[in-house]
C-alpha positions in Angstrom: -117.8 143.8 20.0 -119.6 141.9 17.5 -121.2 138.8 19.0 -120.7 136.6 15.8 -116.9 137.4 15.7 -116.8 136.8 19.6 -118.4 133.3 18.9 -116.0 132.7 16.1 -113.1 133.5 18.3 -114.2 130.9 20.8 -114.1 128.3 17.7 -117.5 128.4 16.1 -118.1 129.9 13.0 -121.7 130.5 12.1 -121.2 131.6 8.8 -119.1 128.5 8.0 -122.0 126.4 8.7 -124.5 128.4 6.6 -122.1 128.1 3.8 -121.9 124.4 4.3 -125.7 124.0 4.2 -125.6 126.0 1.2 -123.3 123.9 -0.7 -125.0 120.7 0.3 -128.6 121.8 -0.3 -128.9 120.8 -4.0 -127.6 117.1 -3.3 -130.0 116.6 -0.3 -133.0 118.1 -2.1 -132.5 115.6 -4.9 -133.2 112.9 -2.4 -136.8 114.2 -1.8 -140.1 112.5 -3.2 -143.6 113.9 -2.6 -143.6 112.4 0.6 -141.2 114.7 2.0 -143.2 117.8 3.5 -140.1 119.6 5.0 -136.7 118.7 5.0 -133.4 120.9 5.0 -133.8 123.9 6.8 -136.7 122.8 9.0 -136.4 122.4 12.9 -137.8 118.8 12.0 -138.1 116.7 8.9 -141.7 116.1 7.9 -142.5 112.6 5.9 -146.1 111.9 5.0 -146.8 108.6 6.6 -149.8 108.2 3.9 -147.1 106.0 2.1 -147.5 103.4 4.6 -151.5 103.1 4.0 -150.9 100.5 1.0 -149.3 98.1 3.4 -151.3 95.7 5.6 -149.3 95.8 8.8 -146.5 98.0 8.3 -143.6 97.6 11.0 -141.0 100.4 11.2 -137.4 99.6 11.5 -134.8 102.1 12.8 -130.9 101.8 13.1 -128.2 104.2 14.1 -124.5 103.6 13.4 -121.1 105.5 12.4 -118.2 104.8 10.1 -115.7 104.4 13.0 -112.4 105.3 12.6 -112.4 105.1 8.8 -112.9 108.9 9.2 -109.0 108.9 10.1 -108.5 107.1 6.9 -110.2 109.7 4.9 -108.3 112.5 6.9 -104.8 111.1 6.3 -105.6 110.5 2.7 -107.6 113.9 2.5 -110.6 112.1 0.5 -114.1 113.1 1.9 -116.1 111.7 -1.0 -116.6 108.0 0.0 -117.4 107.9 3.7 -120.9 109.4 3.5 -121.8 106.6 1.2 -120.2 104.2 3.7 -122.6 105.5 6.4 -125.8 105.0 4.4 -125.1 101.9 2.9 -124.1 100.3 6.4 -127.3 101.5 7.7 -129.1 100.0 4.9 -127.7 96.7 5.3 -128.4 96.7 9.0 -132.3 97.2 8.5 -132.3 94.9 5.3 -131.3 91.9 7.2 -134.8 92.3 8.9 -136.6 92.5 5.6 -137.0 96.5 5.6 -136.9 98.8 2.8 -135.3 102.3 3.7 -137.7 105.2 4.0 -135.6 108.2 5.2 -132.3 109.0 6.8 -130.6 111.4 9.2 -127.0 112.4 9.3 -124.7 113.9 12.0 -121.4 115.4 11.0 -119.0 117.0 13.7 -115.7 118.5 13.6 -113.5 120.8 15.7 -113.5 123.6 12.8 -116.3 123.6 10.3 -114.8 123.4 6.6 -117.7 124.1 4.5 -116.4 122.2 1.4 -115.3 119.3 3.6 -118.7 118.8 5.0 -120.5 119.5 2.0 -118.5 116.7 0.2 -119.3 114.4 3.0 -122.9 115.0 2.9 -123.1 115.0 -0.7 -122.0 111.3 -0.6 -124.7 110.7 2.1 -127.2 112.1 -0.4 -126.0 110.4 -3.4 -126.2 107.1 -1.7 -129.8 107.9 -0.3 -130.8 108.9 -3.7 -129.6 105.6 -5.2 -131.4 103.7 -2.6 -134.7 105.8 -2.9 -134.3 107.1 0.4 -134.9 110.7 1.5 -132.1 112.5 3.5 -134.8 114.1 5.6 -132.5 115.9 8.1 -129.5 116.1 9.9 -127.1 118.2 12.1 -123.7 119.8 11.6 -121.8 120.3 14.7 -118.5 122.6 15.2 -117.1 121.3 18.5 -113.5 122.8 19.1 -111.7 120.9 21.9 -113.7 117.7 21.6 -112.5 116.7 17.9 -109.0 116.7 16.6 -108.2 119.4 14.1 -108.7 118.3 10.5 -110.7 115.4 11.4 -114.4 114.6 11.7 -117.0 112.3 13.2 -119.8 111.1 11.2 -123.1 109.2 12.3 -126.5 108.5 11.0 -129.9 107.2 11.8 -132.2 105.2 9.2 -135.9 104.4 9.5 -137.5 101.8 7.1 -140.5 99.8 7.0 -141.4 96.1 6.5 -144.7 94.2 6.3 -145.1 92.3 9.5 -145.7 89.0 7.6 -142.4 89.6 5.9 -140.0 90.1 8.8 -136.9 88.2 8.6 -135.6 86.8 12.0 -134.0 83.7 11.2 -136.8 81.7 13.1 -137.3 79.4 10.1 -133.4 78.5 9.6 -133.2 74.8 9.6 -130.4 72.2 9.3 -129.5 71.6 5.7 -130.0 75.1 4.6 -127.3 76.8 2.5 -125.2 79.8 3.3 -124.9 82.3 0.4 -122.1 85.0 0.4 -122.2 88.1 -1.1 -119.1 89.8 -1.9 -117.6 92.9 0.1 -115.6 95.8 -1.6 -113.1 95.7 1.4 -113.2 96.2 5.1 -116.5 98.2 4.6 -116.8 100.2 7.8 -115.2 97.8 10.5 -111.8 96.9 11.8 -109.8 100.4 10.7 -108.3 100.7 14.3 -106.4 97.2 13.8 -106.0 98.1 10.2 -104.5 101.5 10.6 -102.0 100.3 13.2 -100.5 97.4 11.4 -100.5 99.3 8.1 -99.2 102.5 9.5 -95.7 102.1 8.4 -96.7 101.3 4.6 -97.1 103.7 2.0 -100.5 103.9 1.5 -100.1 105.3 -2.1 -98.2 102.2 -3.2 -100.2 99.5 -5.4 -102.0 96.8 -3.8 -103.0 95.3 -6.9 -103.2 96.0 -10.7 -105.8 98.8 -10.1 -105.8 100.2 -6.6 -103.5 101.6 -4.1 -103.5 100.5 -0.3 -105.5 103.8 0.1 -107.9 103.0 -2.4 -108.4 99.5 -1.1 -109.0 101.0 2.5 -111.5 103.5 1.4 -113.3 101.4 -0.8 -117.0 102.1 -0.3 -119.1 99.7 1.9 -121.4 97.7 -0.6 -125.2 98.3 -0.2 -126.8 94.8 -0.9 -130.5 96.2 -1.1 -130.6 95.7 -5.1 -129.1 92.1 -4.9 -131.7 91.1 -2.1 -134.5 92.6 -4.2 -133.3 90.4 -7.2 -133.2 87.4 -4.9 -136.7 88.1 -3.7 -138.0 88.8 -7.3 -136.6 85.2 -8.5 -138.7 83.6 -5.6 -135.8 82.8 -3.3 -136.9 82.1 0.2 -134.6 84.2 2.5 -134.7 82.7 5.8 -132.1 84.8 7.5 -129.5 87.4 6.6 -126.4 88.6 8.6 -124.4 91.7 7.8 -120.8 90.9 8.5 -119.9 94.2 10.5 -117.9 94.6 13.8 -117.5 91.0 15.4 -116.8 89.4 11.8 -118.3 86.0 11.2 -118.0 84.7 14.6 -120.3 87.2 16.4 -122.7 88.4 13.5 -124.0 85.0 12.0 -124.9 83.4 15.4 -127.2 86.6 16.0 -129.7 85.2 13.4 -129.5 81.4 14.3 -132.1 79.4 16.2 -130.8 77.9 19.5 -130.2 74.5 18.0 -128.7 75.6 14.6 -125.0 75.9 13.9 -123.2 77.1 10.8 -120.2 75.8 9.0 -118.4 78.2 6.7 -116.0 76.5 4.0 -113.1 78.9 3.6 -111.7 78.9 0.2 -115.1 79.0 -1.7 -114.9 82.7 -2.3 -111.8 85.1 -3.1 -110.4 86.7 -0.1 -109.4 90.3 -1.2 -105.6 91.3 -1.2 -106.3 94.1 1.7 -107.2 91.2 4.2 -103.9 89.3 3.2 -101.9 92.5 3.6 -103.4 93.1 7.0 -102.7 89.3 8.2 -99.1 89.5 7.1 -98.4 93.1 8.3 -99.8 92.4 11.6 -99.0 88.7 11.8 -102.6 88.2 12.9 -104.0 84.5 13.3 -106.8 83.5 11.2 -109.2 83.3 14.0 -108.8 86.8 15.0 -109.1 87.9 11.1 -112.6 86.2 11.0 -113.5 87.9 14.3 -112.5 91.4 13.3 -113.2 91.6 9.3 -115.6 90.4 6.8 -112.9 88.6 4.9 -114.6 89.2 1.5 -118.1 88.5 2.3 -120.3 91.7 3.5 -123.7 89.8 3.8 -124.3 86.0 4.7 -127.8 85.0 3.3 -129.4 81.7 4.6 -131.7 79.9 1.9 -132.9 76.5 1.3 -130.1 74.3 -0.1 -132.2 73.5 -3.3 -132.3 77.4 -4.1 -128.5 77.9 -4.1 -128.2 77.4 -8.2 -131.2 79.8 -8.7 -130.2 82.4 -6.3 -126.4 82.4 -7.8 -128.0 82.8 -11.3 -130.3 85.5 -10.2 -127.4 87.5 -9.2 -125.2 86.8 -12.4 -122.9 84.7 -10.7 -122.1 87.5 -7.9 -122.7 85.3 -4.9 -121.0 82.2 -3.6 -122.1 78.9 -2.0 -119.8 79.3 1.1 -121.6 77.1 4.0 -124.2 75.1 5.8 -126.7 75.2 8.5 -126.1 72.2 10.7 -128.0 70.8 13.9 -126.0 71.7 17.2 -125.5 74.6 19.5 -125.6 78.0 18.1 -122.3 78.9 16.8 -120.1 79.2 13.8 -117.3 76.8 12.5 -115.0 77.7 10.0 -113.2 75.0 8.1 -109.8 75.9 7.0 -108.8 76.0 3.5 -107.2 72.9 2.4 -104.4 72.7 -0.3 
């Protein structure tokens, strides 16, 4: 018996894997610069570290994450072109809060049965997001694991490596009472809170409109915004960024305190930014209290940036109005207070 056919009968199709690599290879190679010495097809990616010689004291910054059960939304809507971008942008934001710029990325895609076109679509999204950020997609893994994953669904995760000058690391240590909190808008849920959102919205028609432009499904699959360009614009404008918090799992309540000194607290003024329709729909459909909403979701702000109070207006101007003055740093025990919106 042909061993390849025997393996396929057990649920693993080697030919499908090769077909997926062939379909995605062009998009992956488009992310390469001269510093990539070996990428797709190699056992390990090779990245020329000479690029770091121009830095005085380079510090590597690494992060690994996934897109969670947003993959189940993609499966239900049969749309695989967005979650790859979600993954890369999420990871870029996670290292950006410490001041790091991305160097290269590694992805992992797994399914019960490998569909070459599906996997290639996902990885092309990964590659396109990497290219937009000037980040090489250096390597990855495509795994076929029958019996581990449900039919028709996938798992998606990735690892990013970036770099920052030691003298430019942002860790929140310089945050002081009186500083302002700048809110950068999100596109939607980004990549967090989908287990709750799917449950409370399960009885609704996801093809129904949620506003003049989007359906519920569109709102759920809106791509996780990358904040790299916005932060670069703030730096170019001379804005003193003292801390950044990527609002992911844990919402405002868990993420903002991660960057606060022990004797600093944060007050968020609700109503100073627009909360997207998808959050109102989730709150009403699930009868969820505001405290839990702010603990689970980003509520329309995907990144919070702490800057000196006198720089708020120049910062908002640098972003062409695409940011909001949403709160203040105060003296007190580390924590977040959200002041309810008043009539």
